[in-house]
N, C-alpha and C positions, 0 to 999 in steps of 0.2 A: 303577382301575375306568373299564372302558370305557361310554360311555353310549348309551344308542340311542332309538328311539321321537320321535326330536325333543328332546328333552335335552341339556341342556350343564351339562359336569362347571367349577367354577367355584370360587374362594377370594375368603369376603367377605374385601372387605377393610378393614380395624379404622379406628375414626372415633376422632378424636385429640379427646379432652374438655378441656375446658377447667375448672382449680379457678380458682373466682373468691370472692374477699372477698364475701359479704354481710351486710347487719346485718336480713336474715329468719331467725327459723329455724326448720326444716326437722324434722322428724324423720329418726332413724336412719335407715329402712330406708325412704325418698322416694328414688327414681330419678326422673331426670329422664325423658320423656315423647317416647319413640324415633320417630324419621323415620318414613312406611309408606315407602321407598323406604334402599335399598341399592347401595353401588358391587363391583361385587367385576370379579376378573383369569377370564377365559378360559383353561379348562386344558384341555379339551377339547369334542367336540361331534357327536353324531351325523349319520351322513352323509346322511341325509333332513332334515338341517334346513334350513328354504330361508332363515333369515338368512343375510346374506352376513357375517360373522363369523372371524375368525380367532385363533388363539391367542394368550396373551398378549396378545387385545383386552381393558378395561377397560369394560364395560359398566353400566348404571342398569337394577335390578329392582327387581321388588317385594316387599318382605321377608314377608310372609305365604306366597310363592310360594315362599319357600326352603325344601325340604327337605334337614332334615339325616341322615345313611343310619350308622349306625355298625357296623364292622364288624370283629372282632378288634381290639378299640381304639382303629382307626384312624376318623375323620368324615372323610364324603364329603356335599360339596354339590353337590345338582342343581338342575338349573329347567329348566322344560318353556319352550320358542324364545317362544312365547303372551307370556310375564311379562317382556321383555326392551323397554325404554321409549327406550332408544336406546345409543351406543359412545359415550362421552367420549375425542373425537382428542387426542392432547400431555397427558394425565393423568397425573401425574405425584402419588408417591404420598409 
C-alpha cells in the first residue's frame, strides 16, 4: 500500500508486558490501561509529507489516531503526519 495525503504507513512496535506476581486478586478480564502513545516503525510515507522522516525511522504517535485498514486479510496501519510527536534516534526494539 502506498500512502497519500500526508499519511505514513507504519508498523506498530509491540510493547512487552511484564508478568509480575501480585497479592491483589484482579478479575480475569482485567486489562492494564494502555498508554495513549505508541511507537511505530515507518514503512513508507506520502510524497507530500512535510515531516523530515525516512523509512525505518521509529516514531512516537498518538494511539487513537492510528488507523488499521484491513484489505484481503492484511492489516495496514496509517497515521496522519500531524499525529507524530517525535522520532526516536538509536531505538532498539
